[in-house]
N, C-alpha and C positions, 0 to 999 in steps of 0.2 A: 695719598692723593688718588692713586689708582682705585682704591676701594671705594672712595667717595664717588668717583665717576661711574663706577659699576653700579652703585646703589641708585644714583640718579637715572641711569639708563633703565634699570629695572622698574623704577617708579613710573617713568615715562611710558614704558611698554605696557605696564599694568593699566595705566590711565587710558591708553589708546584701546586696549582690549575691552575695558569696561565700557568705554564709549560705544564700541562696536556692538557689545552685548545689549546695551540699551537700545541701539538702533534696531537690532534684530527683534526685540520685544515689541517695538512699535511699528515695524514694517508691515505694510498692508499689500495684499495681492489685488489684482484688478477684479472688477465685478464679473467679467466674462470668465476669468479663470476660476472664480469661486463657483459660478453656475456650472462650469464644466465638471468640477469635482463633485458637486452635488448630484449632477446627472449620472456620473459614474457610480456614485454610491447607490443610486436607485436600481442599478442593474445587478446588485449583489444580494445573495442570500446569506445571512449571517447568523452564527450561533450567538449565545448570550455574551460570550467573551468578546467576540467581534463587535457586538452592539455597544459594549462598554468602550472599546477602543474608538469606535466611530461616533460615539455620542456627541462629541464637540462639533462634529461636521454639520453645521448649519442649523442646529436646534435652537429654539428661542431661549431655553434655560441656560445654554452654554455661551450665548453671545457676550455676556458680560466678562466671562473669564477668557473666552477665545473669540475676540472680535474680528480676527483676520484668519484666513486659511493658512497663513504662514506658520501659525502655532498649532495647527491640526496634526494629529499623530500621523507620521509617515510622509508628511509634506515639508519641504524645505524651499526657501525663497532666496533669491539673490540679495545680498546685503545692501547693494546700491540701488537696484531698480525695483525691488519688491516682487519681481516676476517669479512664478513657480518654476524651479529648475530641477527639482528632485521629487520623485514619487516612489517611495520604498515601502511596498506592502507585502513582500514575499517572505514566506517562512514564519514570521512572527504571529500573524493573525490568520486564523483558520476560517475561511469563508468560501462560498461558491459564487461564481459569476454566471448569470444567464447570458449576458452580452457585455461588450465594452461600448459604452456610449460614444457615438460619433462626435459628441461635443468635446471629447478629449483633445480633438485637434486644435482647440483654442489655446492649449498649453504650448504655444509656439516656441517658448524659450526653454522647454524641458530638455535637460541633458542626461538625466538618469531615470530609468524606468525599470522597476523590478516587480514582477508578478509571480515569482517562483512559487510553485505548488498551490496556486489558486485554481480551483476546479471550474473549467468552462464547458464541461459536458459535451465535448466533441464539436463545438462550434468552430468556425474558421477564424483565423487571425484577421481582424478587420483590415480592409485594404488601405484605409487612411493611415495606418501605422507608418507607411512609407512617406508620409508628409511631415512627420516630426523630425525634420532634417537637422536639428541641433543636437540630437541624441548622441551621446558618447558611450552610454552604457545601456544595454537592452538585455534583460533576462526574462524569457517567457518559458523557461524549462519546467517540465512536469506539470503542465497546466491542463492536460487533457484536451488540447486543441486537436482538431481533425481537419478533414477536407484537403484542399490544395496547399502545397507548401508555399509559404508567404515570400515569394520572390521579390515582393515590393520592398523588402528590407534592403535590397540593393541600392535604393535611393538614399539611404542614410550614410552618406559618404564621410561623415565625421565619426562614425562608430569606431571605438577602440575595443569594445568588449561585446560579444554576441554569443548568447546561449539559447538555443532552441531545442535542446535535447529532451528526450523522454516524452515526446508527444506522439500523436498517431496520424501524422500526415500521410497523404498518398505518395505514390512513387515520385521521386525527383528526377526529372528527365535530364537536367544538366545543371551546372553551377556557373553558367556564363554571367550571372549577376554578381558573383562573388568578387572578381577582380576590382570592381568599382570601390570596394571597401579597403582602400590602400593603407589606411591608418590602423587596421585591425591588428591587435596583439594577442587576443584571446578568442578562440573559435571552438564551440562545442555544438555538434550536430548529432549526438548519439541517438540511436534508434530511428533515425531517418532512413528511409529505403533509398540508397544510392546505387542500386544494382544496375541502373541504366545510365548513371552519370559517369560516363567514361572519361569525361574531361576533368574529373576531380583533381588529379595531380597537377595538371596545367593551371587550373584555377587557384589552387593553394600556392603554387609556385609564384604567382603574381602578387602575393601579399608580402611585401618586403620586410615588414616589421613583426610578422607573426612569430610568437614565441611559444604559444600553448595551443595544441591541436588535439581534440578528442573526437574520434569517429567510432565510438564503441557500438558494435552490433549494427552496422550499417550495410551489410552485404556488399562490401566494396568490390567493384570489378578491378581487373588488372589495369594498370596504366598502359598507355601506348608502348608497345615493345619496339625498341630500336633495333637496327640491323645487327648490332653487336650482341643482342640478346635473342636472336632469332631461334636459338635452340630451346627456348623456354616456351612450352606449350600450355602450361597451366593457366587457366583464367583467374586463378587466385594466387599467382606467383609473388611471394614476398621478395624474391631476389630482384625483380624488376622495380618493385616499389622502393626498396632500399637503395638501389643504384640511382634511381631518380632523386631520392632525398639527398644522397651524398654528393651529387653533381650539380644540383639546382638550388637547394634551399640551405642557406647558411645561418639564418637567424633562429630557426626552430630549436627550442630548448626542451620542451615537454611534449611527448608524443604518446597517445593512447589509441591503438587500433585493435583493442581486444574484442573477442567474440565476433570475428569476421570470417571465420573458416579459411584463413590464410594458410597456404601450404608452401613447401619449398624450404630451402636453407636460408640462413641469416647472413646478410652481407654487411659490410662496414658502413657505418654512418656515425657522425659526431653529434651526440645529444646528451642532455643531462638527466632526463627522466624518460624512461621508455617502458610502456605497458603493452605487451603483446600476448597477454594471457588469454587462455581459452580459444586458441586457434589450432592449427594442425601443422605446426612447425616441426621439422625433422632434423636430425643430425646435430652435430656440434663440430663444424669444420675448424681446422687448426687456426685459421686466421679470421674467424668470424667477427671477433670483437677487439682486434688489435688496435683499432683507431678510436675506441670509445674513451678518450682521455679526459673528458669532462663528466663522465657518467657518475651520477649520484644514486639513482635508484633504477633497478632493472627487474621487471616482473615478467617471467616467462612461464608462469604456472599453467598447469593443465594443457600441455602440448605433447609432442611425441619426441622430445629431445632424447638422444641416446649417446652412448660412448662413455669414456672415462671422465668422471667428474674432475679428477686431478688435471687432465689436459684442459678442460674448460677453465679451471681456475688459473692455470699457467698463462693462458692467453689474456685473461682479464688483468692479471697482475702486471703485464708488460706496460700498461698505460693508465689503468684506472685504480692502481693500488692506493693512491693517496686520496682519491675523491669518492670512491664507492662507499655508500652508507647503508644501502638496503639491497639485498639480493634474495629474490624469491624464485625458487625453482621447483616447488613441490608438484607432485603428480606428474612426473615425467618418467624416463627410463634410464636415468643416469646411474652408472655402476662404479664399482671399485671402492677403494678405501678413502677415508677422509684425509685430505692433504693438510699441510701446514697453511693456516690462513692469517698468520700474524703479519704478513706483508700488507694486508689491508688495514691500514692504520686508523681509518675512520669508520670501519664497519660497525653498525649498530644493530641491524636486524638481519638474521640469516634463517631462511626456511628452506630446507632440502628434504622435507618429510615426503613420504609416499614415493620413494625411488627404490633403487636396488643397491644401495650402499652397503658395504660389509666391513668387517674388521673392527678394531678398537678405536675409540675416540682418542685422538692424539693429545698429549699433555699440553701442547701449545694452545689448544682451545681454551684452557682455563687461565691463560695469561692475557686474553683479549679484554682488557678492563672496560672498554667502551660498549661492549655487547649489552643490549637491552632485551633482545628476543633471540631465542635459540629454538629452532624447530627441526628435530632429528627423528621424529616418530615414524613408525611403519617403515623401517628399513631392516637390514640384517646386522645392525651394529651390536657389539657385545662388550662385556666387561663390567666392572663395578666402579661406580663413581662415589667417592667418599664426600662427606660434608665439607671437608677442607677445600675441595676443588672449587667451591663457590666463593671462597673468601675474597678473591680479587674481582669477582663479578658483582660489585656492589650496586651497579645500575640495572641489573637484570630485573625485568618485570614480567616476563613470560617465558615459559619453556615447555616442551612437550616430552620431557624425559619421564620414565617410570621410576619413581623414587620409593625407597623403603624407609619410612620415618621411624625415629626413636621417640619415646614419650617426652624426652626433654629437649627435643630439637627446636631450635629457634633459627629462622632463616637470617643470613647475614646481609640480605639485600632488601631494598625497599620495593615491595611488590605492588604492581598495579592490576595485574590479572592473575587470579588463581582459579584454575579449573581442574579439580581432582575428583571427578565423578566416578560412580559405580565401583565402590568397595576398594578404592586405591589406598585409602588411609585409615578407614574405620576410626577407632578411638586412640590412635597411636600418637597424636600430637595435641598440644595444648591449644585449644581454639582461642583462648584469650590472648596467648602470645602471638598466634597467627593474626588475629585482628589488630593487635598492637603494631604489627609491621605493615598495616594497610594505611599508612599515613596519607598516601596519595592514591590509594587503591580505587579502581573503577569497577572491577568485576570480581565476585567471589561465587564460585560454583562448586558446591559440595554435595550435589545430588546423589542420593542412593549410596550412602557411606556407612550406614548403621551407627551414626553418631548419636550418642545419648547425652543426657544432662540438661541443665537449664539453658535457656536461650538468652540469659542476661548479658552474655559477652557482646551482644549488639550495642550495648551502651558504651563500649570503649570509644573514646573520643576520636581515636585514629580511624574509625570506620565512617566518619561523617562525610567522606567524599564518595562513598560507594554509590554507583548508579544501577548496578545489576547484582541482585542477591538471590541465589537459588539454594535453598536448604531443604528441598522437598525430599520425600521418601527416606526419612531418617527416624530416629526415636527421640527427638527433642521434646522436652516437657516444660511444664510451668506456664505462667501467664505471659502474654505479650507485655513487655515493659513500657512504661509511659515515656521513655526516652526517645521514642520514634521521631519526635520533633527534630532531633539533630540529624536525621537521615533525610533531610529535605531534598537531596539530589537524586533520590531513588527514582528510576524509571520503571524497573521491574522488580517485584518482590514475590517470591514463590516459597511459601511455607507449608504447602499442602502435604498431606499424608504423613503427619507426625502425631505426637500425643499432646499437643498444646491444649490448654484448658483455660477456664476462667472467662471473664468478659473481654470483649474486644475494646481496647482503650479508645477514648474519644480522640486521642492524639493522632490516630490513624487518618483522621480527616485533614491533618495538616500536611499530608504528603501531596502537595498540589501538583507536582510534576509526574506523579505516578501514571503509567500507561497500562500496566498489567499488575493485578493484585490477586493472588491465589491463596486461599486459606481452606480449601476443601479438605474433607476427611481428617478432621481433628475432633476435639471434644469441647469446643467453645460453647458457652452458655451466655444467657443474658439477652440484651436487646441491642438491639442495634438499629486504556483502549481496551482491559479484561478484568472483571471482578468475579471471582469464583468463591462463593461461600457455601457451596453445596455440601450436603451430608454432614450437617452439624445439628445443634439443638438450640438455634437462635430463637428468641421469643419476642413477643410484643411487636410494635409497629416498625416499619423500615424508617430509619432516621432521615430527617430532612436534608442533612448534609450529604447524603448519598447522591442526590440529584445535583446539589450545588457544587460539590467538589469534583465530581467525576463526570463532567458533561460530555466527554468524548468517548464514552464507553462503546466498545464494539461487541464485547461478549459480557453478558450479565447472567450469572447462574446463582440462584438462591434456592434451588430445589432441595427437598427433604429437610425442611426446617419447620418452624411453627409460627411463622409470621402471620399477623392479621392486621386489620386496619386498612387505611386508604393508601393506594399507590399513586394517587393523582399527582401530588407534588413531586414525588421522586421521578416518575416517568415523564412529566411534562418537560423536564430539562434535558432528557436523554435523547437528543435529536438524531444521533448518528448510530443508534443501536442496529447492529446487523443481525444478531441472534439474541433472543430473549427466552430464558427458560426459568419459569417460576414453578417450583413444586410445592405442594402443600401450603398454598396461600389461602387464607380464609377471608377473602375479600368478597363481600356479598353483593356489591353493586358495581363491580369492576367494569362490566360491559356496558354500563350506562354512561361511562365516561367517554364522551364523543371525541375528545381531543387526542386520544391515544394514537389512532392510525395516522393522524396528520403530523405527529411529532416524529414518527419513525421514518424520516425522509430517505434513509438508505434503502429501506425496503420498498419504497415507492419509485425506485429507479431500476430500469432494465440496463442491460449491457455489461461491459467488462468491470471487473473488480480486481483488487490485488489478490494474488494467489495465496500469499502467506502473510500472517501478521507477525512481524519480526522487529527486533531492536538490534542495532549493530553498534559496536564499539570501535573507535579509531583514536589515534593519538594526535596526528597532525595530517596535513593535506596529503603527504606522500606516504603515509603509513597505510598498509593494506588493512582491510577490515578484518581484524584479527579474531574477533569473536562475534557470532551472530546468534542471538537467542530467538528461536521460533516458538510462538505460542502453539499449544495444542489443547484440544478440548474433546470431551467424550459426549457424543450425542446418540440418541436412539433414532435411527433412520431406517424406515421401512421395516420396523419390527425387530431390528438387530442393533447391537451396540457397536459403534464405530468410533475410532480415534482419528480426528482430523488434525493434520499439521500442515502439509504442503498445499492443501486446498482450503484451509480454514476461512480465508477471505472470501470464498465463493459461497459459503454457507449463509443462506438468507432464509431463515425460518422463524416461525413462532410456535412455541410448544408450551401451552398452559394446561397440559393434561393432568389428570388425577388431582384435581382440586375440588373446591365446593363453589365454583363460580356459578352465578345465576343470571337471569335476564336474557335478553335477545342478543343475537350476533348482529352487530351494527352493520348497516350497508356500507359504511366507510371502510370496512375491511377490504372491499374491492378496489380501493385506491392503491393498495400495496402491490402494484403490478410486478414488482421484482421478486415476490415470494416464490420460493421453490417448494417449501413444505409448510403446511398448516395443520397443527394437531391440537384440537380442543376436546379430545375425548375424555370420558369419565368425569364429567362435571354435572351440573344441574341446569344447563342452558335450555331455554325454551324458545318459542316463536318459530318463525320460518327461516329457511336458508335464503339469504338475499338473492333476488333475481339476477343481480349483476355479478354473481360468482364467476361467470364466464370471462370476465375481464382479466382474471388472474391467469393469463395465457402461459406464464412460465411455470405454473404449478405442476409438480411432479408427484406430490404426495398430499392427500387430503384425508384426515381422520376426524370425523365428527361423531364417532360411535359412543353409545352409552350416555345419552343425554335425554332430554324431553322435547326434542325438536319435532314440530308437527308441520302439516301442510305438504304440498307436493315437492318433488325434486325439480328444481328449475331446469327448463330446457336448455338454458345457456351452458349448463355444466357439460353438455355433450360437445361443446365447441372447444374444450381444452384438450387439444390433440396430444399433448405430452404427458397426460395424466397416466402414471404407471401404478400408483397405489391409491386405492379408494376404500374407505370403510364408513358406511352409513348405518351400520347395524344397531339394533336395540334402541330405536327411537320411536316416534309416533307418526312416521311419514305415511302418506296416503297417496293413492292414485297410481297411474301408470308410469313405469320407468321410461323416461324419454328415450326415443330411438336415436342412436348416434353411432359413431365409428367404433367406440370402445366400451360404452356403458353396458352393452349386452355381452361383451367378452369377459367381464369380470366374473369371478366365481359367485354363485348365488349367496354364499355366506356373507358377502359384504352388504347385503340387503336384509339379512335375517333379523328377526325380532321386530319387524314392522308388519304386523298382520294385515294391514290394509293396503300394502303395496301389491302391485300386480304387473304382469307382463314379463317377457323374457329378460334375464335368464331364470326368473322364478317360474315355478310350475303353476302358479295361480293365474288363470286367464282373467282378463279385464272385462267387467260389465260397466255400463254407464254409471250405475250407482256406486261403483268402486272407485271412480275417478274423482280427483279434486276438481273444484269449480273451473280452474283455468284449463285443466286438461279436457273436461267435458266441453268447454267452449271450443277448444281446439278441434275435438272430434266433430262437434256440430258444424263448425266451419268447414271441416272436410266434407261432411254430408252435403252441406249447402253447395259446396263447390261441385260435387258429383251431380247434384240436381241441375245446377246451372249448365254444366258440361252436356248433360243429356238433353236439356232443352235446346241448346244451341245446335247440337248434332241433329236432333229431330227436325228443327226448323230448316236446317240446311238441306237435309234429305228431302223434306217436303217441297222446298223451293225447287230443288233439282228435278224431282219427279213432275211437279206441276208445270214447270217451264218447258221441259222437253216433251211432256205429254201433249201440250197444246201447240207450242211454237214449233216443236220438232216435227209434228205431223204436218203443219202447214208448209214447212220447208221441204220435206221429203215426199209428200203426197201432192202431186200436181193438181189433181182434180179438186182438192179442198181449197186451193188458193183462188179459185174462180167461183163466184156466186152467180147462179143463174137467176136473172131477173125476169120475172114474168111480166 
């Protein structure tokens, strides 16, 4: 009987849910809300992926399938009223916003708004955002907002989640608007300048439900110091901050104050998750952590903690031995031997690398069956660890131990991260067996290990979860296998500097999630956020899927190959290219393609850019970023070869040198105002240098040498004040070198091979017949100006002499003022 009743209940529930689903399919939003969303769409600059996502938004072709905005991507409506209550566009769709339309205020019932990582080019958060008073969730993080801090969010009294981190707001004078958000449970203001907001502790203390607080890199000032702390003089005293926390705030569970230059010793406070990394914390007081009974994760990396690590562990174990799961203390000055850590029954991740620990690793370490991460590197630990020690660590996915492998070694644990770079293991293990243990693996880094053999082990089904694969600088051989389709999770693939050969399989185009692909310095033949295929023997035209599959390329290197044909289709979809380097491309009409400069939108923007192009791995919300892969590229800059890694994101250059490109340099090149380097040397370009070349105010290096460029040097070139490298040699330029602040300061060799150029720094003086028409006109204008100046001066002098000769005489000679009448 009970089973029948349960079945009836399930059927009834299913019927109700289906009915609600049908209602959702037919629910319609209001016309005003639809107009508001369409107006918002008009303020976006979208790549082709985004255009696909937004195609149902109001287009005639999509009205039949999407008759209401409630079914548009990223939009959700209330099941009962049909009003738009959720707008979620963050992270999934890559687009830029020129502005947020004020019509968005028509979404009066909006409860959820997420614009995470939408690029708004330094514009201010619109003031009307404070009028969306029904908002419960607001995420405007990493949107490149600038200007004044949006204190109007203080009007959103229903907010429970607020994230404004990672923007470029001006100084925040105070946080007196914050206490009005009394329902707030999550607050992130990272990278906001709070150096003048001395009321921040008081404001945070008035948020009774706050459980998550992140103020990373905010230049926090010290909270008001009470009389009991009058001996603390540091403006960055962590002691006063923690005393305030422990006595005033009881709801806070998750606290991140990293990268704030905090100093002083650590005081007691009850929290579950604490991140105080990258500060200036000192010491390890005996009772610093005795009350952290709910502690689950503690991150104190990159501080100045000192003392005996065993004493530090002893204090933690008095209260947090059952709760602590993650302990990160790397890059401090903790010393002494490793103590017994088996009291920490829940410990999963331990990183105490880059300290001053010494002695042997205790046997008890290998009994901690829950350990997933061990970081002991760069200490003075000693001894031998046998393979059997890992038998109980079946959950281990990362360690920083130096291991001596045997050829038949098979790990007993399921690996997620393997980083064994720089000749740690060479050919001493079976790569197939290693790949087999990567059932849930995320990262495999075997860089520079002298590994040889075929690369077919990539076809092991266990490797299908890999996201980061670095096998560069080895001796791997053979052809790339067709099985790459099962590596669909790959974000980074680096196979450069090996002995790989054969054709690049078409299945490589199925890696839709790829952000970095490096195949340089191999022996590939055939046709075909980083794609590096330089230094190969690739033939025929660039395939169409290059532009269709990798639309978010940041670095594209195809130099030293044998490509020919048209680049139009491939480059038309590469809107975000920051650096393009095409060597040996036999495109005869490339510069006739007028759309190229308009597509390279990143090059058409001035201002800040990301310093590094990197990909990071993490396991869950509280797991530290365990591995970060930073892209690097080799560029020829100012005549020298440089490797860029930490500043790769700032490289904005075009290098089409040493090709057989023909035609004129289009005037549209002057639209790329973000360019720092332009190298078109050693081609067959003709025509004149665009007169608007002076618009490239950020240009530091310009090389147009060894072409067939004629005409005069534009006078606007003299206005580029930052120009440090110039080479116009071996062309057909004529006329006088424009006078400017630096054009005469360059060595005469940068103008060599242009026999009809004249003027300093060349020894060839200028005659009228040596000048170009525009320069002759300029000289004539100057002569005309001199004539006009002489005429005006002469007329003035004549008037002066005539006036004072006659009138002056009448004034000063009395007899002349009277006429004798006969």
